[in-house]
Backbone bond lengths (Angstrom), bond angles and torsions (degrees), N, CA, C in turn:
res aa  C-N    CA-C-N  psi(-1)  N-CA   C-N-CA  omega(-1)  CA-C   N-CA-C  phi
1 M - - - 1.476 - - 1.528 108.99 -
2 K 1.318 116.83 131.33 1.473 120.67 -172.41 1.523 112.26 -68.34
3 H 1.338 117.42 -40.76 1.459 121.63 -178.85 1.530 109.20 -130.75
4 S 1.328 115.62 171.13 1.461 119.66 177.04 1.527 110.04 -66.19
5 I 1.311 116.68 164.39 1.468 121.04 -179.35 1.526 111.01 -60.24
6 S 1.333 116.52 -42.23 1.476 119.74 -177.65 1.525 111.56 -64.94
7 I 1.338 117.55 -42.51 1.469 121.02 179.09 1.527 110.22 -67.38
8 T 1.326 116.65 -39.08 1.468 120.84 177.59 1.529 110.82 -61.33
9 I 1.335 116.52 -43.24 1.470 121.32 179.27 1.531 110.27 -62.69
10 I 1.330 116.95 -43.43 1.469 121.05 179.83 1.528 110.72 -62.14
11 L 1.334 116.60 -46.35 1.467 120.98 -177.87 1.524 110.99 -63.61
12 V 1.332 117.11 -44.71 1.471 121.01 -179.88 1.529 110.37 -68.16
13 A 1.336 117.57 -37.82 1.471 121.31 178.76 1.523 110.36 -63.29
14 L 1.340 117.02 -43.05 1.475 120.58 177.69 1.527 110.54 -63.25
15 F 1.324 116.02 -41.04 1.470 120.89 177.22 1.527 110.54 -58.42
16 L 1.326 115.94 -47.64 1.466 120.51 -177.11 1.531 111.69 -68.32
17 V 1.332 117.07 -40.02 1.471 120.37 178.03 1.524 110.49 -63.21
18 S 1.332 116.74 -40.52 1.468 120.12 178.21 1.526 110.81 -61.42
19 H 1.339 117.02 -33.99 1.458 120.81 178.54 1.532 111.75 -72.41
20 V 1.323 116.61 -40.87 1.462 119.51 178.99 1.529 110.14 -63.54
21 I 1.333 116.33 -46.32 1.468 120.41 176.67 1.524 109.73 -61.26
22 G 1.329 115.85 -43.30 1.464 120.26 179.83 1.515 112.67 -59.81
23 L 1.311 117.58 -41.33 1.465 121.39 179.19 1.536 111.13 -65.36
24 L 1.327 116.58 -37.39 1.473 120.13 176.73 1.523 110.86 -65.67
25 V 1.328 116.25 -38.36 1.468 120.71 177.43 1.523 110.37 -65.64
26 I 1.326 116.37 -48.29 1.470 120.62 179.94 1.525 110.61 -60.20
27 K 1.319 116.38 -43.03 1.470 121.81 179.93 1.527 111.11 -59.45
28 H 1.335 116.00 -36.89 1.467 120.77 179.66 1.523 111.24 -62.23
29 Y 1.332 116.76 -35.28 1.468 120.76 -176.21 1.529 113.18 -94.93
30 L 1.311 117.14 10.63 1.457 120.92 170.55 1.523 108.05 -97.57
31 P 1.331 121.33 141.12 1.471 127.12 9.28 1.527 112.26 -71.21
32 E 1.316 115.18 174.19 1.453 122.21 -174.79 1.518 113.22 -63.03
33 S 1.336 117.77 -19.68 1.459 121.56 -178.84 1.528 112.85 -76.98
34 S 1.336 117.47 -12.12 1.463 120.93 -179.02 1.525 110.33 -65.85
35 E 1.335 115.82 148.23 1.467 120.85 -175.18 1.523 111.88 -97.03
36 L 1.325 114.96 149.06 1.455 121.76 175.67 1.530 109.35 -87.80
37 P 1.324 118.81 156.85 1.465 121.06 -179.90 1.528 112.69 -68.45
38 L 1.339 115.66 162.55 1.470 123.73 176.96 1.528 113.24 59.57
39 G 1.326 115.59 19.77 1.465 119.25 179.41 1.517 113.74 70.36
40 I 1.327 116.89 17.38 1.476 121.11 178.39 1.525 108.83 -63.34
41 Q 1.307 115.76 128.85 1.456 120.87 -176.08 1.526 111.76 -95.86
42 K 1.323 116.04 134.48 1.462 119.98 172.38 1.531 108.56 -71.81
43 P 1.326 118.60 144.31 1.471 120.97 179.62 1.529 110.96 -58.39
44 Q 1.304 115.53 139.74 1.463 121.03 177.44 1.525 108.41 -94.28
45 L 1.325 115.68 87.39 1.456 120.94 -175.69 1.520 110.59 -130.40
46 E 1.320 116.04 152.85 1.454 122.04 174.20 1.527 107.81 -74.54
47 S 1.332 116.84 124.87 1.463 120.88 -170.31 1.528 114.03 -58.83
48 N 1.326 117.40 -37.75 1.468 119.44 -175.58 1.524 113.70 -78.36
49 T 1.330 116.87 -15.56 1.473 120.20 178.81 1.535 111.89 -121.05
50 S 1.327 116.75 10.15 1.465 120.47 -176.00 1.524 112.68 -64.72
51 F 1.336 116.99 -20.81 1.460 120.01 179.48 1.523 111.75 -62.00
52 I 1.335 117.78 -27.53 1.472 121.04 -177.54 1.534 111.15 -67.41
53 P 1.355 119.63 -58.08 1.467 118.43 178.94 1.524 113.33 -64.72
54 I 1.332 117.59 -32.43 1.467 119.67 179.00 1.524 110.23 -66.11
55 F 1.321 117.55 -43.14 1.467 120.90 178.79 1.525 110.76 -65.23
56 I 1.332 116.64 -38.34 1.473 120.16 177.14 1.528 110.27 -63.86
57 M 1.339 116.82 -40.73 1.473 120.77 177.65 1.521 111.09 -60.67
58 I 1.329 116.63 -38.64 1.469 121.17 179.66 1.528 110.12 -64.53
59 I 1.330 117.09 -44.61 1.465 121.50 179.27 1.522 110.45 -63.09
60 V 1.347 116.97 -44.92 1.471 121.22 179.57 1.528 110.73 -62.40
61 A 1.342 116.23 -44.13 1.468 120.55 179.36 1.526 110.88 -62.04
62 T 1.327 117.04 -38.22 1.468 121.31 178.39 1.519 110.78 -65.38
63 I 1.321 116.77 -42.42 1.471 121.23 178.94 1.532 110.50 -62.06
64 I 1.336 116.22 -43.24 1.469 120.17 178.07 1.528 110.63 -62.22
65 A 1.341 115.51 -44.17 1.469 120.16 179.61 1.532 111.09 -61.60
66 L 1.329 117.09 -41.81 1.463 120.90 178.72 1.529 111.07 -65.24
67 F 1.319 115.62 -37.36 1.470 120.87 177.80 1.529 110.32 -63.26
68 L 1.326 116.78 -47.09 1.463 121.27 179.50 1.527 110.60 -63.55
69 M 1.333 115.63 -37.83 1.461 120.53 -179.84 1.530 110.72 -68.11
70 K 1.326 117.18 -43.25 1.470 121.86 -178.36 1.521 111.71 -60.95
71 F 1.336 115.77 -41.83 1.465 120.05 -176.97 1.534 112.42 -97.24
72 E 1.344 115.47 8.94 1.462 121.74 177.46 1.527 112.14 49.21
73 A 1.331 114.06 45.47 1.472 120.39 179.25 1.528 109.23 -82.51
74 M 1.331 115.31 73.71 1.459 120.79 -171.92 1.522 112.84 -65.40
75 R 1.326 117.93 -35.17 1.469 120.00 -179.48 1.525 110.87 -65.33
76 L 1.330 116.57 -43.31 1.465 120.34 178.09 1.529 110.67 -66.81
77 W 1.338 115.58 -40.39 1.463 120.01 178.43 1.525 110.30 -61.68
78 K 1.333 116.87 -44.04 1.467 120.79 179.54 1.528 111.07 -64.01
79 F 1.341 115.88 -41.39 1.465 119.69 -179.65 1.525 110.41 -63.50
80 W 1.323 116.87 -46.09 1.470 122.34 179.00 1.526 110.02 -61.70
81 F 1.313 116.09 -44.96 1.463 122.25 179.15 1.534 110.16 -61.16
82 L 1.337 116.49 -47.14 1.464 122.03 -178.44 1.523 111.63 -60.08
83 I 1.331 116.98 -48.49 1.466 121.10 -178.30 1.528 111.01 -64.84
84 S 1.328 116.58 -42.04 1.470 120.48 179.94 1.525 111.27 -62.37
85 V 1.337 115.95 -44.41 1.459 120.37 179.43 1.522 110.69 -64.26
86 F 1.337 116.58 -44.38 1.467 120.24 -179.15 1.528 111.81 -60.93
87 V 1.327 117.48 -48.70 1.464 121.33 -176.75 1.532 111.17 -61.69
88 T 1.320 116.80 -47.39 1.472 119.41 -178.15 1.531 111.68 -68.66
89 L 1.330 116.56 -36.45 1.463 119.21 178.37 1.517 111.97 -68.06
90 V 1.326 117.47 -40.76 1.466 118.89 -178.23 1.523 110.81 -66.95
91 V 1.332 116.93 -35.37 1.470 120.32 175.49 1.526 109.56 -64.78
92 S 1.320 116.23 -44.98 1.465 121.08 -178.21 1.525 111.82 -68.60
93 F 1.324 117.60 -50.34 1.463 121.71 -178.08 1.530 111.89 -61.98
94 S 1.331 116.90 -32.80 1.467 120.77 -177.56 1.522 112.73 -67.06
95 S 1.322 116.36 -16.31 1.462 119.14 177.71 1.527 111.78 -82.86
96 F 1.330 116.38 -11.03 1.467 121.32 179.57 1.527 113.27 -117.43
97 L 1.346 116.88 -25.34 1.456 121.61 -172.00 1.515 112.10 -124.00
98 N 1.318 115.80 164.26 1.459 122.19 169.66 1.531 108.61 -55.96
99 S 1.330 117.51 143.68 1.466 121.61 -172.52 1.530 112.92 -58.02
100 I 1.331 117.63 -40.61 1.470 120.42 -179.80 1.528 110.28 -66.25
101 I 1.326 116.13 -46.16 1.475 120.49 178.95 1.532 110.17 -62.79
102 A 1.340 115.98 -38.68 1.467 120.56 179.64 1.524 110.98 -62.82
103 I 1.324 117.00 -42.15 1.470 121.36 179.69 1.527 110.64 -65.09
104 I 1.332 115.72 -45.39 1.473 120.02 179.86 1.527 110.25 -62.29
105 A 1.333 116.66 -44.88 1.470 120.85 179.76 1.524 110.70 -63.45
106 A 1.342 117.00 -40.66 1.467 120.80 180.00 1.522 110.86 -64.40
107 V 1.332 117.36 -40.42 1.466 121.21 178.00 1.525 110.54 -62.50
108 I 1.336 115.92 -48.26 1.472 120.77 -178.24 1.524 111.22 -60.98
109 F 1.336 116.47 -49.71 1.467 119.24 -176.39 1.527 112.45 -70.76
110 A 1.338 117.69 -33.44 1.468 120.25 178.58 1.526 110.63 -66.30
111 I 1.327 117.22 -43.48 1.467 121.35 178.51 1.531 110.21 -67.14
112 W 1.315 115.78 -44.18 1.474 121.08 179.94 1.520 110.18 -60.31
113 K 1.316 116.19 -47.52 1.469 121.61 -178.22 1.528 111.32 -62.81
114 T 1.337 117.19 -37.42 1.460 121.79 -175.42 1.520 113.19 -80.00
115 F 1.341 116.57 -42.84 1.461 119.61 -170.72 1.533 114.70 -105.99
116 K 1.324 118.40 -24.93 1.463 121.43 178.47 1.528 109.68 -133.33
117 P 1.327 117.08 60.00 1.470 119.87 -172.82 1.518 113.09 -71.65
118 N 1.315 115.06 146.53 1.463 121.54 165.87 1.521 106.52 -143.51
119 I 1.295 116.84 166.99 1.466 120.83 -170.37 1.526 112.15 -63.93
120 Y 1.346 117.05 -32.08 1.462 120.36 -177.48 1.522 111.41 -72.84
121 I 1.334 116.26 -46.88 1.465 120.43 177.82 1.522 110.11 -65.03
122 H 1.329 116.01 -39.91 1.465 119.66 -179.61 1.527 111.33 -57.91
123 N 1.318 116.73 -54.93 1.460 119.91 -176.02 1.528 112.50 -72.06
124 F 1.333 117.70 -32.24 1.468 119.95 176.36 1.526 110.59 -60.60
125 T 1.314 116.88 -47.63 1.468 119.87 -179.88 1.528 111.40 -67.52
126 E 1.344 116.47 -34.86 1.463 119.20 179.18 1.526 111.71 -61.48
127 L 1.324 117.03 -30.61 1.469 120.73 179.35 1.521 112.02 -63.48
128 F 1.335 117.04 -25.65 1.466 121.25 -176.43 1.529 113.58 -104.08
129 I 1.317 116.70 -24.18 1.466 120.56 -174.14 1.526 112.69 -58.82
130 Y 1.324 117.21 -44.20 1.466 119.95 -170.43 1.524 112.60 -75.62
131 G 1.329 116.86 -25.68 1.461 119.36 172.46 1.518 110.76 -65.87
132 G 1.348 116.03 -41.12 1.461 119.98 177.09 1.509 112.06 -63.84
133 L 1.328 116.16 -40.84 1.468 120.36 179.04 1.525 111.19 -66.62
134 A 1.328 116.29 -45.27 1.469 120.55 -178.78 1.524 111.59 -64.85
135 A 1.339 117.34 -35.79 1.466 120.94 -179.29 1.523 111.57 -61.97
136 I 1.332 116.66 -27.25 1.466 121.24 178.95 1.524 111.39 -75.21
137 F 1.344 116.83 -38.53 1.469 120.28 -171.55 1.528 114.83 -100.04
138 V 1.325 118.37 -25.99 1.471 120.14 -177.79 1.533 113.15 -55.49
139 P 1.359 119.42 -40.63 1.469 119.01 -179.47 1.522 114.97 -58.77
140 V 1.340 117.81 -23.68 1.475 119.26 -177.53 1.525 111.65 -103.59
141 L 1.320 116.76 11.53 1.467 120.65 179.54 1.525 110.81 -110.48
142 S 1.327 115.80 137.09 1.466 121.75 172.48 1.519 107.54 -104.90
143 P 1.337 118.64 167.24 1.474 119.91 178.07 1.522 113.31 -53.72
144 I 1.329 117.17 -43.81 1.464 119.33 -177.71 1.519 111.66 -68.72
145 S 1.346 117.61 -37.50 1.466 120.22 -178.10 1.524 111.91 -69.52
146 I 1.336 118.10 -39.38 1.461 119.64 -179.97 1.530 110.42 -72.21
147 I 1.334 117.24 -32.94 1.466 119.87 176.88 1.536 110.13 -65.23
148 I 1.331 116.92 -45.52 1.470 120.36 177.67 1.525 110.46 -63.10
149 L 1.338 116.25 -40.78 1.465 120.27 179.54 1.535 110.74 -61.62
150 L 1.330 117.55 -41.67 1.468 121.15 178.38 1.529 111.32 -63.42
151 V 1.328 116.42 -38.32 1.473 120.27 177.87 1.530 109.64 -64.26
152 L 1.331 116.29 -47.12 1.469 120.99 179.74 1.518 111.51 -61.42
153 I 1.323 116.36 -44.63 1.461 121.14 -179.39 1.526 110.36 -64.53
154 S 1.327 117.14 -38.60 1.469 120.89 179.36 1.525 111.27 -63.99
155 I 1.335 116.31 -43.29 1.471 120.68 177.93 1.526 109.91 -64.48
156 Y 1.332 115.88 -45.23 1.461 120.88 179.12 1.533 110.84 -61.38
157 D 1.324 116.95 -40.55 1.461 122.04 -179.37 1.530 110.49 -61.91
158 M 1.330 117.16 -42.47 1.462 120.73 178.90 1.533 111.30 -63.73
159 I 1.335 115.99 -42.47 1.471 120.15 178.94 1.526 110.47 -65.24
160 A 1.356 116.09 -43.79 1.467 121.29 -175.39 1.523 113.19 -69.37
161 V 1.335 117.00 -26.94 1.473 120.65 -178.87 1.519 111.17 -95.25
162 W 1.329 117.91 -44.56 1.459 120.89 -173.33 1.530 114.41 -93.23
163 K 1.335 117.45 -29.17 1.465 119.98 -174.84 1.530 111.35 -101.02
164 T 1.318 117.52 -70.67 1.465 120.69 -177.70 1.522 112.16 -77.92
165 K 1.343 116.30 -26.82 1.470 123.89 179.46 1.525 114.17 63.05
166 H 1.344 117.41 13.68 1.471 117.59 -179.36 1.534 112.10 -70.55
167 M 1.336 117.19 -23.88 1.465 119.64 176.87 1.527 110.84 -68.72
168 V 1.322 116.74 -33.99 1.465 120.89 176.48 1.527 109.90 -66.50
169 S 1.329 115.78 -43.69 1.468 120.49 178.57 1.521 111.27 -61.96
170 M 1.331 116.35 -40.37 1.462 120.58 179.17 1.522 111.01 -65.53
171 A 1.326 117.13 -41.28 1.464 121.10 179.67 1.524 110.59 -62.65
172 K 1.336 116.34 -42.89 1.462 120.25 179.22 1.521 111.27 -66.10
173 F 1.340 116.36 -41.34 1.468 120.79 178.90 1.525 111.41 -62.88
174 Q 1.337 116.28 -45.05 1.457 120.33 -179.38 1.525 111.45 -64.65
175 T 1.327 115.97 -41.43 1.463 119.65 179.73 1.525 110.66 -64.24
176 K 1.327 116.53 -42.63 1.463 121.39 179.71 1.528 111.40 -65.36
177 S 1.331 116.98 -38.45 1.467 121.15 -178.90 1.526 112.42 -80.14
178 K 1.331 116.53 -5.02 1.470 123.40 -178.96 1.530 111.58 62.30
179 M 1.323 115.71 29.62 1.469 121.42 174.63 1.526 107.71 -130.90
180 F 1.319 115.51 61.11 1.459 122.21 -176.24 1.526 110.10 -85.00
181 V 1.318 115.70 134.77 1.465 121.76 178.26 1.522 107.75 -94.40
182 G 1.318 117.01 96.96 1.451 121.57 -178.35 1.516 111.41 143.56
183 L 1.309 115.68 -178.25 1.462 121.06 179.41 1.527 110.50 -81.62
184 L 1.319 115.18 144.37 1.454 120.30 -177.98 1.528 108.96 -142.82
185 V 1.332 115.87 121.10 1.469 121.06 -179.87 1.524 108.70 -122.88
186 P 1.348 118.03 102.95 1.465 120.33 178.83 1.528 111.52 -76.57
187 Y 1.297 116.28 150.18 1.466 120.64 176.71 1.517 109.58 -156.32
188 K 1.324 115.83 158.28 1.456 121.00 179.98 1.528 110.27 -90.25
189 K 1.318 114.15 131.24 1.460 120.26 -179.47 1.529 108.21 -112.80
190 T 1.322 116.20 121.28 1.468 121.36 -177.22 1.518 110.71 -88.61
191 K 1.342 114.98 132.42 1.462 120.81 177.56 1.527 109.39 -121.70
192 E 1.309 115.33 135.69 1.463 119.90 178.21 1.519 109.44 -119.54
193 N 1.323 115.41 121.75 1.456 121.33 179.13 1.529 108.34 -125.93
194 K 1.334 116.89 105.83 1.455 123.28 -172.72 1.530 109.15 56.82
195 K 1.329 117.58 -112.93 1.451 119.94 -179.57 1.526 112.50 -102.92
196 I 1.331 115.73 5.75 1.465 120.19 -178.33 1.526 109.17 -99.47
197 K 1.313 114.68 128.61 1.461 120.83 179.20 1.529 108.35 -117.01
198 S 1.318 117.39 124.84 1.461 120.77 -178.59 1.517 110.85 -133.00
199 E 1.316 115.36 157.76 1.466 121.23 178.50 1.521 109.93 -118.93
200 K 1.320 115.46 137.82 1.449 121.61 179.29 1.522 108.76 -129.19
201 V 1.341 116.08 135.08 1.463 120.36 179.10 1.520 108.87 -81.99
202 S 1.313 116.10 124.00 1.461 121.65 177.68 1.531 108.51 -121.84
203 E 1.318 116.54 173.39 1.465 119.87 -179.86 1.523 111.48 -133.14
204 A 1.318 114.53 140.04 1.461 121.13 168.08 1.518 105.97 -97.08
205 I 1.318 117.34 120.16 1.463 120.43 -175.30 1.527 111.08 -122.94
206 L 1.320 114.12 153.03 1.468 121.39 174.11 1.520 107.21 -142.83
207 G 1.318 116.10 118.26 1.460 121.36 -175.85 1.518 113.67 -61.33
208 G 1.331 115.30 151.10 1.460 120.49 -178.66 1.515 114.07 -59.58
209 G 1.332 116.68 -36.99 1.455 119.61 178.85 1.514 112.87 -63.57
210 D 1.342 116.00 -31.14 1.467 120.86 179.06 1.530 111.55 -68.72
211 I 1.325 116.50 -17.88 1.465 121.61 175.63 1.520 110.30 -94.88
212 A 1.335 115.75 -45.64 1.464 121.17 -171.67 1.527 114.07 -67.92
213 F 1.340 117.27 -45.10 1.463 119.19 -173.56 1.536 113.50 -67.93
214 P 1.326 119.49 -44.63 1.471 117.22 174.52 1.528 112.07 -65.70
215 L 1.338 117.21 -29.50 1.463 120.02 176.31 1.525 110.79 -64.94
216 M 1.335 116.72 -34.42 1.464 119.83 177.15 1.528 111.04 -64.05
217 L 1.343 116.63 -39.01 1.462 119.04 175.48 1.527 109.91 -64.28
218 S 1.336 116.93 -43.25 1.462 120.31 177.11 1.528 110.31 -59.40
219 G 1.340 116.39 -39.55 1.460 120.65 179.20 1.519 112.77 -65.01
220 V 1.328 116.45 -40.47 1.476 120.52 177.56 1.522 109.93 -65.31
221 V 1.328 116.83 -40.32 1.469 120.79 176.62 1.523 109.92 -65.54
222 L 1.330 117.66 -36.41 1.461 122.29 177.70 1.520 110.94 -58.17
223 K 1.315 117.55 -47.95 1.466 120.00 -177.30 1.531 112.29 -76.49
224 T 1.339 116.90 -15.98 1.464 120.37 -179.41 1.527 112.40 -97.09
225 F 1.349 116.23 -44.10 1.466 120.88 -173.64 1.522 114.55 -115.19
226 G 1.337 118.29 -25.95 1.461 120.44 -178.70 1.518 112.43 121.77
227 F 1.347 115.35 178.98 1.463 121.24 -171.14 1.536 112.88 -69.58
228 I 1.324 117.99 -45.96 1.476 120.21 -177.36 1.527 111.57 -62.45
229 P 1.332 119.87 -46.85 1.468 119.47 175.52 1.532 112.22 -58.88
230 A 1.340 116.66 -37.75 1.469 119.99 178.18 1.518 110.57 -63.67
231 L 1.316 116.02 -39.11 1.459 120.99 178.74 1.526 111.23 -65.53
232 I 1.325 116.44 -32.70 1.474 120.77 176.90 1.528 109.95 -62.60
233 I 1.333 116.82 -40.11 1.464 120.93 177.86 1.529 110.20 -62.34
234 S 1.332 116.32 -45.47 1.465 120.58 -179.73 1.529 111.56 -64.69
235 L 1.326 116.98 -38.68 1.464 120.58 176.49 1.528 110.76 -65.61
236 S 1.321 116.48 -38.98 1.471 120.68 177.22 1.522 110.30 -63.17
237 A 1.342 116.08 -42.55 1.466 120.81 177.87 1.527 110.54 -60.53
238 S 1.340 116.33 -39.50 1.468 121.24 178.52 1.527 110.76 -62.65
239 L 1.326 116.69 -40.00 1.470 120.44 178.16 1.525 111.10 -65.35
240 G 1.337 116.40 -36.89 1.464 120.36 176.04 1.521 111.33 -63.53
241 L 1.337 115.93 -40.58 1.461 120.86 177.55 1.527 110.81 -64.96
242 I 1.336 116.79 -42.08 1.465 121.03 178.45 1.530 110.53 -60.41
243 L 1.336 116.46 -44.35 1.469 120.76 179.31 1.523 110.86 -59.96
244 L 1.333 116.21 -43.00 1.466 119.99 178.56 1.528 111.06 -60.75
245 L 1.333 116.38 -47.50 1.466 120.67 -177.17 1.531 112.32 -66.20
246 I 1.325 116.81 -28.30 1.466 120.48 177.12 1.535 110.72 -75.24
247 L 1.332 116.52 -42.57 1.463 120.46 -176.64 1.522 113.16 -79.19
248 A 1.344 116.94 -26.19 1.462 121.15 -175.74 1.528 111.57 -68.55
249 K 1.339 115.41 148.97 1.460 121.77 178.45 1.516 110.75 -99.47
250 K 1.305 115.51 150.17 1.463 121.05 -178.86 1.526 110.98 -62.66
251 G 1.351 115.42 142.26 1.459 120.48 175.22 1.512 114.98 80.44
252 K 1.332 118.16 2.35 1.458 121.38 -179.69 1.524 110.25 -117.71
253 F 1.348 115.97 149.65 1.455 121.80 178.21 1.531 109.60 -98.10
254 Y 1.329 115.38 139.93 1.460 121.35 -179.22 1.532 109.71 -131.86
255 P 1.330 116.93 145.44 1.472 119.21 172.50 1.526 109.59 -75.48
256 A 1.320 117.07 120.86 1.468 120.02 -175.37 1.523 112.39 -81.13
257 M 1.330 117.12 -29.74 1.463 119.81 -172.15 1.527 114.93 -60.80
258 P 1.338 121.11 -38.85 1.477 118.44 178.22 1.523 112.51 -58.57
259 F 1.324 117.64 -40.75 1.469 121.72 179.25 1.533 110.50 -68.69
260 I 1.334 115.55 -47.32 1.467 120.06 -177.21 1.522 110.79 -67.21
261 S 1.339 116.83 -42.44 1.471 120.46 -179.85 1.527 111.37 -63.08
262 A 1.332 116.64 -44.11 1.465 120.40 179.36 1.523 110.69 -59.40
263 A 1.339 116.09 -42.77 1.468 120.30 178.14 1.521 111.02 -65.74
264 C 1.330 116.19 -38.08 1.475 120.42 177.54 1.526 111.33 -62.26
265 F 1.321 116.33 -40.96 1.468 120.15 -179.35 1.530 111.15 -65.77
266 I 1.318 116.14 -36.68 1.472 119.44 175.71 1.528 109.42 -64.31
267 G 1.336 116.13 -44.05 1.462 120.69 177.50 1.517 112.07 -61.39
268 Y 1.332 116.15 -40.50 1.470 120.23 179.79 1.527 110.31 -65.62
269 F 1.326 116.78 -38.75 1.464 121.25 178.25 1.528 110.25 -61.92
270 I 1.339 116.42 -41.52 1.474 121.43 177.84 1.515 110.56 -63.49
271 V 1.341 116.09 -44.87 1.474 121.44 178.99 1.521 110.79 -62.21
272 F 1.334 116.13 -44.93 1.470 121.60 -177.15 1.534 110.87 -61.37
273 L 1.336 115.87 -36.91 1.471 119.31 -179.44 1.516 112.84 -80.63
274 S 1.339 116.78 -24.11 1.479 120.25 -171.08 1.514 114.54 -100.59
275 F 1.330 118.82 -20.51 1.474 119.95 -173.11 1.525 112.37 -123.15
């Protein structure tokens, strides 16, 4: 088991809460004709082939991130991080708050998260970020396109973690820079060596993509079948995450998307037969 039972429960609970909040955000922006705040435009893509440009955007974004990491362009990284957090938060907050209050809150939390981060602000904002991101892309995704996208992302995740290992390098860089994209739960790990007992701070992490992509499938199910079926997908994704954390070994990195995607597909099969 990669982490203790208590840390595993916390990480999975945060994952599930982010999905519930995300579904409420997505629901707010349905039907597809509804507008996003600040004049943010939804992508104009064909729903059945939208997975192609979205996957290309992911690859391009990864290349840019690797470039910034290689040359330690921290100012550009911070600017990109700040803008991304602000945009997704304002979309998410606007589904719960008055637009002016949502903008002010998004500005405050985006700046706080970027320049004065702490674990509470980090994870609080992460709970809302992925709903804002999913609300932008769910309208242009069909069931078949999001399923293909999950397959592609799962294959890419395995290559990036096990073969090229650049995803591991990115995770370490983000954690060190205190601008990690995803959930992060620090904990003290006790080590005993002969008569010496020491404590080391470690982190349980889950990348942002591992939250966002299954949420997009839940969002597509939401607009097709309704809220309860969408929640079934998110619960299935949580079970996939639990299985990964149980099977994973300490000190090793694993691609989460193959486990989560497989669980999502089982959930989708159940939904398809039941609703």
